Backbone as CSV, one residue per row, in Angstrom:
resi,resn,N_x,N_y,N_z,CA_x,CA_y,CA_z,C_x,C_y,C_z
1,MET,-5.786,-38.004,0.530,-6.440,-38.462,-0.207,-7.627,-39.446,0.599
2,GLU,-9.014,-39.198,0.353,-9.986,-39.850,0.566,-10.248,-41.117,0.164
3,PRO,-10.986,-42.311,0.501,-11.513,-43.438,-0.208,-12.622,-42.916,-1.213
4,ALA,-12.844,-43.615,-2.149,-13.955,-43.523,-3.306,-15.213,-43.431,-2.720
5,ASN,-15.567,-44.471,-1.885,-16.285,-45.036,-1.474,-17.247,-43.627,-0.318
6,ASN,-16.515,-43.164,0.310,-16.720,-41.934,0.728,-17.941,-40.633,-0.235
7,ILE,-17.205,-40.702,-1.108,-17.886,-39.212,-2.210,-18.671,-39.498,-2.330
8,PRO,-19.787,-40.714,-2.146,-21.033,-40.767,-2.479,-22.272,-39.904,-1.289
9,THR,-21.139,-40.138,-0.007,-21.716,-40.140,1.464,-21.599,-38.544,1.274
10,LYS,-20.542,-38.368,0.861,-20.494,-36.403,1.208,-21.199,-35.826,0.182
11,ILE,-21.513,-36.261,-1.061,-22.282,-35.953,-2.022,-24.001,-36.012,-1.108
12,GLN,-24.233,-36.903,-1.082,-25.547,-37.357,-0.317,-25.758,-36.005,0.955
13,SER,-24.924,-35.824,1.503,-24.820,-34.812,2.810,-25.177,-33.608,2.285
14,ILE,-24.408,-32.724,1.370,-24.389,-31.712,0.680,-25.789,-31.562,-0.009
15,PHE,-26.702,-32.911,-0.777,-27.973,-32.734,-0.961,-28.805,-32.422,0.067
16,ASP,-28.727,-33.324,1.237,-29.780,-33.158,2.214,-29.626,-31.703,3.145
17,LYS,-28.498,-31.383,3.002,-27.859,-30.034,3.813,-29.141,-28.908,2.765
18,ASN,-28.888,-29.070,1.343,-29.545,-28.345,0.817,-31.276,-28.005,0.726
19,VAL,-31.449,-29.230,1.112,-33.149,-29.554,1.278,-33.281,-29.097,2.008
20,VAL,-32.668,-28.953,3.278,-32.943,-28.775,4.569,-33.044,-27.097,4.846
21,SER,-31.909,-26.423,4.095,-31.918,-25.146,3.930,-33.176,-24.596,2.874
22,ASP,-33.580,-25.166,2.114,-34.357,-25.143,0.947,-36.219,-24.694,1.940
23,LEU,-36.184,-26.141,2.787,-37.339,-26.028,3.430,-37.341,-24.667,4.617
24,GLN,-36.430,-24.678,5.122,-36.397,-23.463,5.946,-36.515,-21.863,5.262
25,ARG,-35.833,-21.858,4.148,-36.317,-20.704,3.133,-37.484,-20.673,2.738
26,PHE,-38.253,-21.467,2.361,-39.566,-21.698,2.083,-40.581,-21.460,3.426
27,MET,-40.405,-21.998,4.464,-41.266,-21.430,5.417,-41.064,-19.975,5.863
28,LYS,-39.734,-19.629,5.908,-39.735,-17.920,6.024,-40.270,-17.126,5.449
29,LYS,-40.119,-17.208,3.748,-40.744,-16.965,2.966,-42.732,-16.998,2.784
30,ARG,-43.236,-18.329,3.390,-44.094,-18.038,3.228,-45.010,-17.100,4.239
31,GLN,-44.254,-17.699,5.673,-44.774,-16.619,6.738,-44.733,-15.188,6.214
32,CYS,-43.791,-14.902,5.401,-43.934,-13.326,5.222,-44.897,-12.950,4.642
33,LEU,-44.706,-13.539,3.448,-45.671,-13.475,2.589,-47.363,-13.447,2.879
34,ASN,-47.917,-14.488,4.187,-48.937,-14.455,5.009,-48.962,-13.222,5.774
35,GLU,-47.873,-12.905,6.617,-48.000,-11.612,7.287,-48.240,-10.559,6.579
36,THR,-47.698,-10.525,5.035,-47.790,-9.131,4.369,-49.051,-9.075,3.424
37,ASN,-49.979,-10.349,3.052,-51.273,-10.555,2.810,-52.267,-10.097,3.725
38,MET,-52.045,-10.111,4.573,-53.213,-9.936,5.782,-52.732,-8.537,5.609
39,VAL,-51.907,-7.732,5.776,-52.116,-6.113,5.669,-52.703,-5.966,4.246
40,PHE,-52.280,-6.401,3.231,-53.116,-5.990,2.309,-54.479,-6.372,2.062
41,ILE,-55.074,-7.451,2.618,-56.169,-7.798,2.541,-57.171,-6.334,3.304
42,TYR,-56.950,-5.985,4.482,-56.980,-4.914,4.973,-57.002,-3.796,4.459
43,LEU,-55.832,-3.169,4.086,-55.635,-2.039,3.341,-56.304,-2.128,1.876
44,PHE,-57.011,-3.118,1.336,-57.372,-3.033,-0.116,-58.665,-2.831,0.400
45,HIS,-59.646,-3.123,1.462,-61.039,-2.826,1.875,-60.928,-1.468,2.329
46,ILE,-60.136,-0.891,3.009,-59.906,0.242,3.679,-60.069,1.345,2.391
47,VAL,-59.458,1.113,1.593,-59.019,2.149,0.358,-60.305,1.893,-0.401
48,GLN,-60.866,0.756,-0.930,-61.587,0.556,-1.700,-62.959,1.118,-1.213
49,THR,-63.061,1.188,0.013,-64.327,1.658,1.000,-64.668,3.530,0.508
50,ALA,-62.807,3.383,1.157,-62.706,5.132,0.579,-62.886,5.531,-0.455
51,GLY,-62.792,4.863,-1.576,-62.532,5.127,-2.570,-64.318,5.246,-3.465
52,ILE,-65.219,4.284,-2.984,-66.231,3.932,-2.953,-67.159,5.400,-2.617
53,LEU,-67.083,5.603,-1.311,-67.468,6.793,-0.450,-67.128,8.164,-0.940
54,THR,-66.203,8.429,-1.502,-65.366,9.470,-1.903,-66.181,9.606,-3.318
55,THR,-65.878,8.680,-4.280,-67.132,8.900,-5.346,-68.374,9.027,-5.429
56,THR,-69.041,8.453,-4.304,-70.469,8.564,-4.209,-70.746,9.730,-3.495
57,ILE,-70.234,10.274,-2.692,-70.560,11.623,-1.950,-70.214,12.797,-2.856
58,ALA,-68.814,12.505,-3.720,-68.650,13.502,-4.589,-69.771,13.817,-5.987
59,ALA,-70.400,12.428,-6.348,-70.941,12.421,-7.392,-72.559,13.089,-7.024
60,GLY,-72.749,13.098,-5.538,-74.027,13.630,-5.193,-73.728,14.869,-4.986
61,ASN,-72.619,15.794,-4.886,-72.297,17.362,-4.712,-71.880,17.746,-6.176
62,ASN,-71.867,16.937,-6.895,-71.380,17.055,-8.465,-70.066,17.887,-8.314
63,ALA,-69.252,17.452,-7.634,-67.555,17.856,-7.403,-66.770,16.638,-8.385
64,LYS,-66.523,17.077,-9.086,-65.991,16.802,-10.337,-63.980,16.248,-9.857
65,THR,-63.575,17.189,-9.168,-62.286,16.638,-8.790,-62.215,15.943,-7.603
66,TYR,-63.358,15.514,-7.338,-62.858,14.482,-5.880,-63.887,12.978,-6.189
67,ILE,-64.714,13.293,-7.849,-65.117,11.921,-8.337,-63.468,11.207,-8.696
68,TRP,-62.573,11.982,-9.461,-61.739,11.669,-9.679,-60.680,11.316,-8.658
69,LEU,-60.836,11.859,-7.372,-60.041,11.068,-6.285,-60.161,9.803,-5.840
70,GLY,-62.067,9.505,-6.255,-62.455,8.385,-5.601,-62.247,7.320,-6.654
71,ILE,-61.883,7.919,-8.071,-61.621,6.780,-9.067,-60.241,6.292,-8.396
72,GLY,-59.324,7.313,-8.431,-58.207,6.600,-8.155,-58.005,5.871,-6.738
73,LEU,-58.287,6.408,-6.113,-58.335,5.368,-4.547,-58.707,4.084,-4.784
74,ASN,-60.054,3.912,-5.707,-60.233,2.404,-6.480,-59.716,1.840,-7.382
75,LEU,-58.385,2.605,-8.127,-57.536,2.073,-8.791,-56.225,1.719,-7.909
76,LEU,-56.001,2.264,-6.989,-55.170,1.748,-5.686,-55.269,0.734,-5.037
77,ALA,-56.703,0.766,-4.898,-57.132,-0.789,-4.340,-57.211,-1.949,-4.696
78,SER,-57.560,-1.919,-6.604,-57.468,-2.879,-7.549,-55.778,-3.260,-7.411
79,LEU,-54.884,-2.224,-7.777,-53.502,-2.669,-7.746,-52.986,-3.390,-6.250
80,ILE,-53.467,-3.013,-5.085,-53.440,-3.897,-4.022,-53.751,-5.279,-4.131
81,ASN,-55.263,-5.051,-4.577,-55.469,-6.506,-4.804,-54.637,-7.554,-5.559
82,VAL,-53.713,-6.862,-6.889,-53.195,-7.736,-7.754,-51.941,-8.242,-6.661
83,PHE,-51.291,-7.599,-6.219,-50.458,-7.878,-5.044,-50.768,-9.049,-4.086
84,GLU,-51.836,-8.657,-3.467,-52.089,-9.703,-2.720,-52.232,-11.147,-3.511
85,GLN,-53.138,-11.058,-4.822,-53.070,-12.436,-5.528,-52.099,-12.918,-5.948
86,THR,-51.262,-11.870,-6.234,-49.611,-12.438,-6.569,-49.014,-13.387,-5.686
87,ASN,-48.663,-12.691,-4.182,-48.626,-13.353,-3.242,-48.777,-14.842,-3.007
88,ASN,-50.641,-14.811,-3.234,-50.911,-16.190,-2.912,-50.921,-17.156,-3.484
89,ASN,-50.742,-16.998,-5.010,-50.148,-17.847,-6.022,-48.702,-18.171,-5.630
90,ILE,-47.669,-17.063,-5.448,-46.344,-17.449,-4.997,-46.490,-18.330,-3.223
91,SER,-47.344,-18.206,-2.587,-47.712,-19.040,-1.013,-47.971,-20.226,-1.207
92,LYS,-48.894,-20.542,-2.754,-49.236,-21.848,-3.037,-48.303,-22.464,-3.587
93,LYS,-47.462,-21.819,-4.297,-46.327,-22.698,-4.750,-45.411,-22.999,-3.826
94,LEU,-45.008,-22.082,-3.037,-44.172,-22.484,-1.836,-44.486,-23.589,-0.731
95,LEU,-46.173,-23.506,-0.567,-46.824,-25.086,-0.073,-46.711,-26.438,-0.702
96,LYS,-46.623,-26.328,-2.019,-46.382,-27.281,-2.896,-44.960,-27.888,-2.464
97,ASP,-43.792,-27.061,-2.443,-42.464,-27.510,-2.300,-42.266,-27.961,-1.270
98,ILE,-43.030,-27.139,-0.389,-42.585,-27.429,1.249,-43.544,-29.520,1.397
99,GLN,-44.677,-29.071,0.993,-45.204,-30.685,0.992,-44.394,-31.579,-0.224
100,MET,-43.848,-31.425,-1.278,-42.853,-32.381,-1.717,-41.451,-32.447,-0.679
101,ILE,-40.985,-31.555,-0.359,-39.980,-32.152,0.507,-40.372,-33.144,1.833
102,LYS,-41.533,-32.853,2.360,-42.030,-33.664,3.601,-41.977,-34.711,2.774
103,ASP,-42.759,-35.165,1.459,-42.839,-36.408,1.404,-42.009,-37.228,0.860
104,GLY,-40.915,-36.425,0.390,-39.451,-36.685,-0.301,-39.330,-36.746,-1.283
105,LYS,-40.287,-35.854,-2.143,-40.343,-36.164,-3.398,-39.900,-34.618,-3.874
106,TYR,-39.188,-34.052,-3.437,-38.664,-32.407,-4.047,-37.768,-32.618,-4.727
107,LEU,-37.733,-31.936,-5.700,-36.586,-31.653,-6.906,-36.415,-30.553,-7.114
108,ASP,-35.295,-29.999,-7.182,-35.121,-28.171,-7.046,-34.872,-27.901,-8.493
109,ASP,-36.126,-27.480,-8.963,-35.954,-27.051,-10.389,-36.280,-25.838,-10.947
110,GLY,-36.809,-25.239,-9.723,-37.143,-23.923,-9.723,-36.270,-22.797,-10.426
111,ILE,-36.358,-21.807,-11.096,-35.493,-20.647,-11.351,-35.823,-19.689,-9.995
112,VAL,-34.609,-19.290,-9.640,-34.747,-18.373,-8.331,-33.721,-17.474,-8.421
113,VAL,-33.767,-16.091,-8.465,-32.873,-15.407,-8.719,-32.837,-15.010,-7.189
114,GLU,-31.701,-14.985,-7.022,-30.985,-14.546,-5.265,-30.210,-13.097,-5.589
115,PRO,-30.890,-12.045,-4.986,-29.585,-10.908,-4.716,-28.278,-11.032,-4.363
116,GLU,-27.251,-10.950,-5.320,-26.083,-10.888,-5.417,-25.733,-10.398,-3.992
117,GLU,-24.451,-10.804,-3.289,-24.206,-10.186,-2.027,-23.485,-8.429,-2.519
118,LYS,-23.035,-7.826,-1.589,-22.381,-6.718,-2.158,-20.847,-6.985,-1.496
119,ASN,-20.316,-6.050,-2.135,-18.636,-6.244,-1.999,-17.766,-7.929,-1.688
120,THR,-18.352,-8.653,-2.594,-17.915,-10.185,-2.600,-16.132,-9.584,-2.925
121,PRO,-15.598,-10.824,-2.715,-14.356,-10.917,-3.550,-13.963,-10.397,-4.943
122,GLN,-14.814,-11.190,-5.803,-14.639,-10.712,-7.377,-14.678,-9.201,-7.570
123,LYS,-16.427,-8.998,-6.852,-16.655,-7.228,-7.019,-15.466,-6.498,-6.662
124,GLN,-14.825,-6.879,-5.685,-13.738,-5.767,-4.773,-12.569,-5.956,-5.681
125,ASP,-12.133,-7.045,-6.339,-10.765,-7.029,-7.282,-11.194,-6.338,-8.393
126,ASP,-12.462,-6.567,-8.998,-12.672,-5.850,-10.577,-12.956,-3.884,-10.171
127,SER,-13.325,-3.923,-8.512,-13.081,-2.271,-8.741,-11.597,-1.754,-8.016
128,GLU,-11.009,-2.530,-7.869,-9.657,-2.076,-7.738,-8.594,-2.076,-8.999
129,LYS,-9.183,-2.976,-9.948,-8.887,-2.886,-11.436,-8.895,-1.913,-11.789
130,GLY,-10.023,-1.284,-11.667,-10.530,-0.008,-12.593,-11.970,-0.787,-13.639
131,ASN,-12.242,-2.236,-13.309,-12.822,-2.423,-14.146,-14.410,-1.974,-14.042
132,THR,-15.371,-1.867,-15.002,-16.742,-1.519,-14.905,-17.637,-2.456,-15.340
133,ASN,-18.633,-2.934,-14.385,-19.510,-3.439,-15.007,-20.860,-2.456,-15.657
134,LEU,-21.083,-2.848,-16.944,-22.044,-2.346,-17.840,-23.173,-2.492,-17.488
135,GLU,-23.625,-3.946,-17.135,-24.577,-4.613,-17.002,-25.462,-4.043,-15.366
136,GLN,-24.547,-3.106,-14.475,-25.148,-2.556,-13.383,-25.939,-1.735,-13.514
137,PRO,-26.783,-0.876,-13.412,-27.600,0.008,-13.899,-26.614,1.175,-13.075
138,LEU,-26.559,2.754,-13.541,-25.791,3.682,-12.917,-26.430,4.391,-12.119
139,LEU,-27.418,4.195,-11.417,-28.356,4.961,-10.747,-28.261,4.274,-9.133
């Protein structure tokens, strides 16, 4: 049995590892979001320009079908812009968390939903017993 004074040291070590792990994960997510946003920015401008050009040319030629195609392209551009703005907000939140870790004020209070690993021992045991998890989608 280990001495009682060693327990707080182990607990602090676990928390320190968690903070470092969070920092690494936040940095990776932020880099991924930034790279994705660069694609979204260019894609938004290309699709929006194509939509405006299509709508303008179709309106000049009185081609109603192509007008709707241009409107659809503009809607797609708006959707891409929404994704970009959402990524920006997530990236700003991650930057705040990274700064708090740097300042030593980080508190892991966020609600994070991580995907479960497939074929964990618990899930294998349930499948072997014939138990079904009705919370999982059937598709």
